[in-house]
N, C-alpha and C positions, 0 to 999 in steps of 0.2 A: 504494500500500500504506500502511496506517495502523496505529498501535498504540493500544490502549485501556487506561487505568489500571483496576486492580481496585478495586471499592468495598468498604470495610470493612463488616462486618455492622452493620446498624442505622443507618448514616450515609449521607447523600446527598452524594456527592462528584462534581463534574462530571468528565466523561470528558476525558482529555487526548489529543488527536489530533495525531499527529506525521506530517507529510507527508514522504515521501522525495524528492519532486520539487518544485522551486520553479517557480512560474509564470514564464514568459518575460516579461521586461520589455523593451519596445521601446526601442532605442537611438536617440538623436537626436544624431549626431556634430556637433560644432561646426565651423563653417567655419574654415579656417586658410589662411594665405598664407606662402610662403617658398620657398626654393630647391628642396626636394624636392617640394613641392606643384606648383610650376611644371613640374618634370620629369614628374610623374604626369599632369598635364593635357596635356602635350605628347604623351605616349604614348597618352592617350585619343584625341586628335585623329588621330594618325598611324594607329593601328589601325583606327579607325572610317572614316576616309577610304579606307583600303585595302579594308576589308570591304564597305562599301556601294558603293564606286566601281568595283571590279574587274569585277563582272558586267556593268556598263554600258560598259566600255571596248571599243570595236570593234577587231578584229584579224583581218586576212585574210578579211573578210566574215563573221565570227562574233565572239562575245564572247571576250575574251582568256583567260578561265579558265572552262572548261566541262568538267564530269565527266558525260559523256553515258552514263548507265548502260544505257539502252535500246539504243543503238548500240554499246555496249562500246568507247567511245573516250574518251580524256581529252585535252583540249586545254589546254596550258599555254604560252601565247604561241606560239612557233614549234614547240614540241614536240607531237608526236602520239603518245600512248602507248596501248598495248593491254593487256588483262589479263595477257598474257605478260610485261609490263614491271613486274609486281608487285614485283620485286626493288628497283626504285627507291623505291617507297613504303616498303619495309622499311628501306632505307638511310636514308631521310628520318626515319623514326621512331627509328632507332638514333642518328642525329645529334641529334635533339631530346632524347632521353634523356640522352646524354652532355653536351649543352649544359646541361641542367637540373642534372645532377650537378656540373658544373664551377662554374656560377654559385652553386649552393647551398653547395659547399665553400668558395668564396671569400667570398660576401656573404650567406649565409643565404637567407631567403625573398624575395629581391629580385624574383623573377618574380611571386610572389603580390601583392606590394605595389604593383607598377607596371604590369604588362602582362597579368595573368590576366584572362580575360573576365569572371569574377565581380566582380573589383575594378573593371574598366572600366565595366561596366554599373551597378554599385552607385553609382559616382561620378556617372554620368549621372542616375540616378534620384534620388539625394539632391539634385543640383542642381535637378532639376525640382520636387522637394518644397519646396526653399527658395524657388523663384519663386512658388509658390502659398501657402505657409504661413509663410514667413519663416525667420529663423535659429533656432537651437536654443531660445532662451528663448521665442520666439513660438510655436514648434511645441508646446512643452510646455504653454503656456497654452491653445493651441487644443485640444489633446487633453483637457485637464481641463475645458474649458468645456462647458456643456450644448449640445445640438444646436439649431441655428437656421439661418436662411438663409445667414448668413455662413459658418458652419462647413460646411454642406452644399455650398455652391458651391465653396469652396476644396478640400474633400476630393474632390468629384466631378470637378473640373477636373484635379486631380493624378492621380486614378485613370484618367481618360480619356486623359490624355497618356501615362501609363505603358502602357496597353493599346495605344495607337497605336504607340509605340516598339517594344513587344514584337512586335506583328503585322508591322510593317515589317521587323524583324530576322528573323522567321520567313520572310517572303516573300523577303528577300534570300538567306537560307541555301538555300532551295529553288531560287532562281535560279542557284545554282552547278551544279545537276544537271538543270534544265530551262531551256532558253534564256529568259533573263529578259524579253526583249522579247515573246516569245510568251506567257509567263506573265502579263505585264502586260496584253496585249491580251485574253487569256482572262478575266482578273479584271474588266476593264471590261465584259465581256459576261456575267459571272457563269457562265462556262463551264469552270470548273476541273474536272479529274478528281477522283475521290474520294480518291486517294492524295495528290495535290498539296494538296488542301484539308486533309487530315488532318495532313500534315507542317508546313504553314504554321501551323495552329492549335497543333500540339504544340510546336514551337519558340517560337512567339509567347508562349504561356502559360507555357512553361518560363522564358523570359527575364523575363516579368512577375512570376512567382512568386519566382524566385531573387533577382532584383535589387531587387524592390519589397517583398516580404514577408519572405523568409527571410534574406537578406543575410548577416550574420556567422554565422548558424547553418550555412550551407553550408560556410564555411571551417572552423568549429569541429567540426562533427559529421559532415558528408557527404564532405568532401574527404579522400582517403586520404593526401595529401601531408603534412597536418598531423601524421599519426601516424608516418610513417617518416622525417621530416626529421631527427630526432635521430641517425639512423644515419649521416648525411652531415655532421653538425656535429662540430667538435673545438674545442680551446682557441684555435685560430688562425683560426676563422671570424669574419668581420665580422658582428656582430649589433647590433641596437638595444640600447644599454646605458645604464643609469643609474649615475652615479658616486656611490656612497654615501659614500666618504671625503670628497668635496667637498660633497655635498648634505646630509649628516646632521650634527647633528640639525636637522630641518626646522622651520619655524615662520613665521608671518606677521610682516611688518614693513614699515616705510615704505621708500620708495626712498631709497637712500643710497650714499655712496661705498664701494667694496669694502673699504677698510681699516677702517672703523668699523662696518659692518653695521647702521647705524641711527642715528637722531638722539638717542635718549634714552640716558642713562648706564646704565639698567638693561639695555637691549638690548646696549649696547656692552660691558658688563662680562660678560655671559653669552655664551660662544662658541656661535655658531650656524652652520649650513651655508648654502650658497647656495640650497637649495630653500625657497621661501617657502610651500609647501603650498597653492598656489592651486588645484590640481586640474584645471588646463586640459589636462594631458597625458592625463587620463582622459576628459575631455569630447570631445576630438578623436579618440580612438581608435575606429576603425570596428568593433572587436570588443569594446570596453568593458572592457579590462583596465587595470591599473595597472602601468606599466612599472617603477615603483620597487620592485616586489616581485621583480624579477629576471626572467630568461628564462622565458617561458611558451609552450607550444605554440600558444596562440591568437594570438600575435603574428605578423602577416603581413609585417612589415618595411616598412610603408608610409612610415615616418619622419615621420608627421604630428606625433607627440609631439616630435620633434627640432625641427621648424619652430616650433611654438608655444612650446617652452621657450626656444629662442634669442630669440624675440621678447620673452619675459618677462625674460630676462637682459639684453637691450638696455635695457629700461625701467628695470631695477634697477641699471644701470651695472655689471653683473658680466660676467666673461668668458663667452663662449658655450661650449657643449659639455658642459653638465651632463648632458644626454641626447644621445648621439651614437652613430655607428657606431664600434664598437671591438671588440677581441677580448678574450676572457677572460684570456688570457696577457698581452696588452698592458696591460689595466687593472690586473691583479694585480701585475705586475712593473714598472709605470710605464715601459713601453718607449717609445722615440722613434718618430716616424713611419717613419724609415728602418729601424729594427729590426722594426717590425710588418710592413713590406713584405717584408723578408727572410723572415719566418716565413710570410707568406701564400704565397710561391712554394715550397711544400713538396712532397715526393714525390707525395702524393695529387693535388694540383692539376696538377703536371707530367705525371703519368700520364694523367689525364683529358684534358688538353690535347693530348698526343701522340696518343692514340687518336682523339680528335675530329678532329685534323688529318689523320691517315691515312685515316680513313673518308670524310671530306669530299673529300680529294684523289682517292680511289679512285672515289667516286660521280661527281665532276666529270669525271674522265678517261673513265669508262664512258659518260657522256652525250655527250661530245665524239666518242668513237670509235664510237658505235653506228651500225649500218648504217641506211640509209633505208628498209629493208623487212624483213619477217619471213616465215619459212616454217615451216609445220608439215606433216608427212606422216603420213597414216593409210592403212593397207592396206585394201583392199576385202575385208571378211571373207566376203562371199558367194562369192568366187572367189579361192582362195589361189594356184592355178597351174593352167593348162589348156593343152591343145594345140589350136591353131586351124588355119586353112587352111595348106596347104603345109608342115605339120609344125612351124611356129613355136610356141615356148612363150611364153605371155603371162601376165603378172602385172599387175593393175590397182591403182592407188593413187589416193588423193584428196589433192591438194596444196593447202594453204591459203596463198595469197600475200597479204600485208598491206602496203599502201602506207602507210608511216609519215611521209609528207610531205603537203604540201598542193598538190603539183603532180602532174599525170598522169605515169605511168611505164609503161614497156613492158618485158616480161620474156621470156626464152627459157628453156625447161626442157630439160635433157638428163640423161644418166645415164652413169656409169662404173662399173667394177668387174669386168665380165666382157667378154672379147673378143666383138665382134659384137653387143653390146647396143645397142638403139636405143630412143628415147623418142618417143611420139606423143601429141599433144594435139589438141583441137579448134581447128585453126588453128595456124599456125607460131608465133605470138607471143601473149602474154597482155598486154592493156592494162588498167590500173587507173586510175580517176580519183582525184581528191584524197581522201586518207584512206579509201580504199575497200579492202575485203577480199573475196576471192572464192575459192571452192573450185573447183579445176581438176582434172578427171579426167585422169589420166596413165596411158598403157598402155606398159609396158616389154616389148619383144619380143626373143627370142633365137632365132637361126637353128637348124635341126635339127643341123647340124654342131657349132656352138658348144655347144649343149645336151648333145650326146653327149660332147664333150671335158670339159665341166664336171662331168657326172655328176649322178645324181638326188640331191635333198636341198636344203638351204637354203644359199644363198650370199650373202655380204655385198655390197651395192651402194651406190653413192652417187648421190643425186639432186642435180643442180646447177641452181640457179636464178640466172640472170644478168640483172642489170638493165642494159639497153642505155642508152647515152648519150642524154640527152634534150635538149629545147630549152632547159631551164634551165641548161645548161652543166655538168651533173653528169657525172662520169666513170663508167665501168662498175664495178659492184660484183658480187660473186659470193658466194652462200651455199651451203654444202654440208650435206646432212643424210643420215645413214646409214639404211639399211633392209635388208631381205632379199629375195632373189629365189628363188622355189621352183621347182625343176625336178621335175615329177612322175615317178614310176617308170613 
């Protein structure tokens, strides 16, 4: 949208065009080294080794982590989960949410700055960019230079590497849902299915676009966390903070002893802060903000400005911590570290921690105590209740038995609830192989005498599925599920 100035009569006045939108300027973050940078790269390595390595890790004759949507089975190391175990996914999501709330209340956007996939892949892509185009100053010169063979080769090499990383990331992601070794064999033969090809390309180009081109725009404009983070912040949340009392007034000067703040008498006579206005804290920021302007929603808490400012303070022979992790209360009231720690463990944090501990303990206990098989019962709607030979009353059910282990198991099905009730299946026992599920037709029969005593109508019964002791040394378990038995009039 633009606005145009009105021309006075008889005069030619140039139109004034005011744009409401500023063109995006590409950021070239400067490389930085320091304690927080080392931690960030350690998490980059840890997350990517897990992400790229887990699908290739063999476990019980298959990959360790496999979400087989086609077979409706999810393998997580020794765990075999079915869609009926969706409650565990719900619990995991709730735990993740409360963990995010807890970390945010304590240390702000520390997740965003160190372990978020957008941050991790942006770090990788910027590293690749540095290998092909050099550090910040060299990249700026290359962007400003006219196109030539040198620029073309550097840019194309960078883009090709970005695409390769993106496609390999998409391939790995799909490998969590399709056995990755089969997927690789199909890729070598150019024999992927349409859906597999689509998702590899989709996630590959999403990684390429988000980490290579959009970068900080994802954090600033697309990620909802940047918008609601303020609801979880308070005056005792650790955030990246610039100390204006110590840093202002800022100004350039020569390296000097902290007591004189400069070699010349003019500088020594004028009180100045520790900030030398070098601008490095802005140059290293992946979102391009100036932390000296205070807390901003664009800050992802990566602490790159802390590292670079500490390096500058070392060179200037000033104390570290002009930019540091601190709380608004601690900075305003000049609290000691012990006092800040006392304020950090406040009711909100304790409540988040208690809820997180309870949910985690409950989920762990549920996983430990879960049975090694599952049972679902469905009545045969085509035959609610009928009288068969010799006057027996028969109801037919379909019982789904699911083996939730990777060993063969044997089951026996029986029924209780009415005197004289018997259960019949095709064969006395039901045998299921590793992680197999099967629908078993079950016929419940009631003698004429027992049916007469029970009377016409619907009667509650219980189907009992017993897992017999197997060769693996497992003891017998029993699952019971309720249903109804109908005696016709």
